C-alpha positions in Angstrom: -8.8 13.0 14.7 -7.2 9.7 15.7 -4.4 10.1 18.0 -0.8 10.2 16.2 2.3 9.7 17.3 5.7 10.6 16.2 8.6 8.4 14.8 11.5 9.1 16.3 13.2 12.6 15.5 11.4 12.4 12.3 8.7 14.6 11.1 6.4 11.7 10.5 3.3 11.2 12.9 1.3 8.0 12.6 -1.8 6.4 13.9 0.0 4.1 16.4 -1.7 1.1 14.9 -0.6 0.5 11.3 -1.0 -2.2 8.6 1.9 -4.9 8.1 1.3 -5.5 4.3 3.3 -8.9 4.1 0.0 -10.6 3.3 -0.7 -8.0 0.4 1.2 -9.4 -2.7 3.4 -11.5 -0.4 2.8 -14.7 -2.2 6.8 -16.0 -1.0 5.6 -15.8 2.4 1.8 -16.8 2.4 -0.2 -19.5 0.7 -3.0 -18.6 -1.5 -3.4 -14.8 -1.5 -6.0 -13.1 -3.4 -4.4 -10.0 -4.7 -8.1 -8.0 -4.8 -8.5 -8.8 -1.2 -4.8 -7.6 -0.5 -6.1 -4.2 -2.1 -9.1 -4.2 0.0 -7.4 -4.3 3.4 -5.4 -0.9 2.1 -8.5 0.8 1.3 -10.2 -0.3 4.5 -7.5 0.5 6.8 -7.0 4.0 5.4 -10.8 4.6 5.5 -11.0 3.8 9.1 -8.1 6.1 9.8 -4.9 3.7 9.6 -2.4 6.2 7.8 1.1 4.2 8.4 1.3 1.3 6.0 4.3 -0.9 6.5 5.5 -2.8 3.2 8.5 -4.3 1.7 10.5 -5.3 -1.5 10.7 -8.8 -0.1 6.9 -9.1 0.5 6.4 -10.5 -3.0 9.6 -9.5 -4.4 8.1 -6.1 -5.4 4.7 -7.3 -5.6 3.1 -5.9 -2.2 4.7 -2.3 -3.2 3.0 -2.3 -6.7 -0.4 -3.4 -5.2 -0.2 -0.9 -2.3 0.9 1.8 -5.1 -2.3 1.1 -7.2 -4.5 1.6 -4.2 -2.8 4.7 -3.4 -2.9 6.2 -6.8 -6.8 5.3 -7.0 -7.6 6.9 -3.3 -5.4 10.1 -4.4 -4.6 10.5 -0.6 -0.8 10.4 -0.8 0.0 13.3 1.3 -2.0 12.0 4.3 -0.3 8.7 4.3 2.9 7.6 5.8 4.1 4.5 3.7 7.5 2.4 4.9 9.2 -0.1 2.8 12.2 -1.9 2.9 15.1 -2.3 0.6 16.9 -5.8 -0.3 17.6 -8.8 0.1 18.4 -9.9 -3.4 18.0 -13.0 -5.4 21.2 -14.1 -7.2 21.0 -17.6 -8.8 17.7 -18.2 -6.6 19.6 -17.5 -3.4 18.8 -14.6 -1.1 21.8 -12.3 -0.6 21.9 -9.2 1.8 23.2 -6.3 0.0 23.7 -2.7 2.0 25.9 -1.1 -0.3 25.3 2.7 -1.2 25.1 1.8 -4.9 22.6 -1.0 -4.1 20.4 0.8 -2.1 20.3 4.1 -4.3 19.1 1.9 -7.2 16.7 0.1 -5.1 15.4 3.0 -3.8 14.3 4.0 -7.3 12.7 0.9 -8.1 10.5 1.1 -4.7 9.8 4.4 -6.1 8.3 3.4 -9.0 6.4 0.3 -7.6 4.8 2.6 -5.1 3.9 5.2 -7.9 5.1 7.9 -5.8 8.1 10.4 -5.6 8.9 10.2 -2.1 8.8 7.5 0.5 7.9 8.3 4.0 10.1 6.0 5.7 12.9 3.7 4.4 14.3 0.7 6.2 17.4 -1.4 5.5 15.4 -4.8 5.7 18.5 -6.9 6.5 22.0 -6.1 7.5 24.7 -7.6 5.1 28.2 -8.6 6.2 30.6 -6.5 4.5 29.3 -2.9 4.2 30.0 -0.4 7.2 26.5 0.4 8.7 27.5 4.1 8.9 28.4 4.0 5.3 25.1 2.4 4.3 23.0 4.8 6.6 25.3 7.7 4.7 24.0 6.5 1.4 20.2 6.9 2.7 20.9 10.4 4.1 21.9 11.6 0.8 18.8 10.1 -0.5 17.0 11.9 2.1 18.7 15.2 1.4 17.4 14.6 -2.1 13.9 14.3 -0.8 13.4 10.9 -1.7 12.9 9.6 1.8 11.7 11.5 4.8 13.1 9.1 7.5 15.7 6.4 7.8 15.2 3.0 9.7 16.8 -0.4 10.1 15.5 -3.8 10.6 17.1 -7.0 12.1 20.1 -5.2 13.1 22.1 -6.2 16.1 22.9 -3.9 18.6 26.6 -3.2 17.6 25.3 -2.9 14.1 22.5 -0.5 15.1 25.4 1.9 17.1 27.5 1.7 13.8 24.7 2.7 11.9 23.8 5.2 14.2 27.0 6.9 14.6 25.9 10.0 13.3 22.6 10.2 14.7 20.7 9.6 11.5 18.6 6.4 12.6 15.0 7.4 13.3 13.1 4.2 13.6 14.3 0.4 14.3 12.1 -2.5 13.3 12.8 -5.6 15.5 11.6 -8.9 16.5 9.5 -8.4 19.8 6.5 -9.7 21.5 5.3 -11.4 24.8 7.4 -14.8 23.9 10.6 -12.8 22.4 11.4 -10.2 24.8 14.9 -9.9 24.4 14.9 -6.4 22.9 14.0 -5.2 26.6 17.5 -5.8 27.7 19.8 -3.4 25.5 17.8 -2.2 22.3 15.0 -0.3 24.3 17.3 1.7 26.7 19.3 2.6 23.6 16.1 3.5 21.4 14.7 5.6 24.3 17.9 7.5 24.9 18.8 8.3 21.2 15.0 8.9 20.4 14.7 6.4 17.9 11.4 4.7 17.5 11.1 1.1 18.0 8.5 -0.9 16.0 7.9 -4.6 16.7 7.8 -7.3 14.0 5.9 -10.6 14.8 3.8 -8.7 17.6 1.2 -11.3 17.5 4.0 -14.4 17.4 2.3 -15.9 14.0 -1.1 -15.6 15.5 -0.1 -17.6 18.6 -0.6 -14.7 20.7 -4.3 -14.3 19.1 -5.9 -16.6 21.3 -7.4 -18.4 18.2 -5.3 -21.6 19.4 -5.9 -24.0 22.1 -4.2 -27.2 23.2 -6.4 -29.2 21.0 -6.0 -27.0 17.6 -4.8 -28.7 14.7 -1.8 -26.6 13.7 -1.5 -25.8 10.3 1.0 -27.3 8.0 2.8 -23.9 7.1 3.3 -23.1 10.8 4.9 -26.3 11.9 8.4 -24.9 11.1 7.8 -21.9 13.3 9.7 -21.8 16.6 6.5 -20.5 18.3 4.7 -23.8 17.5 7.1 -26.5 18.7 5.3 -28.7 21.1 7.0 -27.3 24.4 6.7 -23.7 23.6 3.2 -24.0 22.0 1.4 -25.8 25.1 3.0 -23.0 27.7 2.2 -20.0 25.7 -1.5 -21.4 24.7 -1.6 -21.9 28.7 -0.6 -18.1 29.5 -2.8 -16.8 26.8 -5.8 -18.3 28.3 -5.2 -16.0 31.2 -5.6 -13.3 29.3 -9.3 -14.0 28.3 -11.0 -12.7 31.2 -9.2 -9.2 30.6 -10.3 -9.3 27.0 -13.8 -10.5 27.9 -14.4 -7.7 30.3 -13.9 -5.2 27.5 -15.5 -6.9 24.8 -12.5 -7.1 22.8 -10.3 -9.8 21.7 -7.3 -11.4 23.2 -5.2 -10.0 20.3 -6.5 -6.3 21.6 -5.2 -6.9 24.9 -1.8 -8.2 23.7 -1.3 -5.3 21.3 -2.3 -2.9 24.0 0.4 -4.0 26.4 2.8 -3.4 23.9 1.6 0.3 23.3 1.9 0.7 27.2 5.8 0.0 26.8 7.3 3.5 26.9 9.8 2.2 24.0 7.3 0.9 21.6 6.1 3.8 19.3 3.6 2.0 16.9 2.6 -1.5 16.2 2.0 -3.0 12.5 -0.1 -6.0 13.2 -0.6 -7.9 9.6 -4.0 -8.8 8.0 -5.1 -11.1 5.4 -9.1 -9.9 5.6 -10.4 -6.5 6.0 -12.1 -7.9 9.2 -9.0 -8.3 10.7 -7.9 -4.5 10.1 -11.3 -3.6 12.1 -10.4 -5.9 14.8 -6.9 -4.8 15.0 -8.0 -0.9 15.2 -10.0 -1.7 18.4 -7.1 -2.1 20.1 -7.0 1.7 20.3 -9.9 1.5 22.8 -8.0 -0.9 25.3 -6.7 1.2 28.4 -4.9 -1.6 30.5 -4.7 -0.6 34.1 -1.3 -0.4 35.9 -2.0 -3.7 37.5 -3.3 -5.5 34.6 0.4 -4.3 32.3 2.2 -5.6 35.6 0.0 -9.0 35.8 0.8 -9.6 32.0 4.6 -8.8 32.3 4.9 -11.1 35.2 3.0 -13.8 33.2 5.1 -13.7 30.4 8.7 -13.1 31.9 11.0 -15.7 30.1 10.8 -18.7 32.2 
């Protein structure tokens, strides 16, 4: 049995290495996705002990949920898996609109349940905050859905500190998912102390900074066209980060793993980080991500990496 960690105050226990599923049916996010390959990612993940799968309506406007639902049904292991999904945004005349109104949340949960071919969702997030719904009201609606047995835990994603405090007024928030990696460390200032104090799990997204922290890029790499808009891949940031990542190579080499495993292991060594959900496009990447479980960094290495990536 692989190690399991508890998500906040909930009764959900997950392998701390999960699967981020935006490349499974997320045609609006990634170019040239193969849906069969996406489904194979889920099969391989489950086969090798991953029980935590993180998807969202926004990944392919429901397509990711549908593909994952098909595989879960095929595997017949629903009760062994922890499925997380996220509600919203919606498209209005081709424009993306965030909506946290109770009516919208309740309607969308029903749609997600159908797409995932299940009668309950383990962890349901509000994907993006809107500007008009009081956040405690939005979470109150999810608490009602939870009381009906349709969801088991409540999460928020992309919420500011103020929005999180309002959302958690009654103590109902179990999990926060936010932007956090070695390059983008703002969460450490206010968010981590708050989540630790309130027993809320924190799960980072973009843990590998769109691949920049994996070690696959060097100063001479031709940057793929679809990455060029990313702030991580702007020349000054890119060159600085690549130089720092190079200094992680000896740590990875000594353990016979990849740089990505060292980076992911560093997150799991942070008290506030409960679990990680690195994405994958190929089954081999899922297996590589799992090697992170075998990387035990020394205190000195944890501190060395911390210092190396301290914001300049």
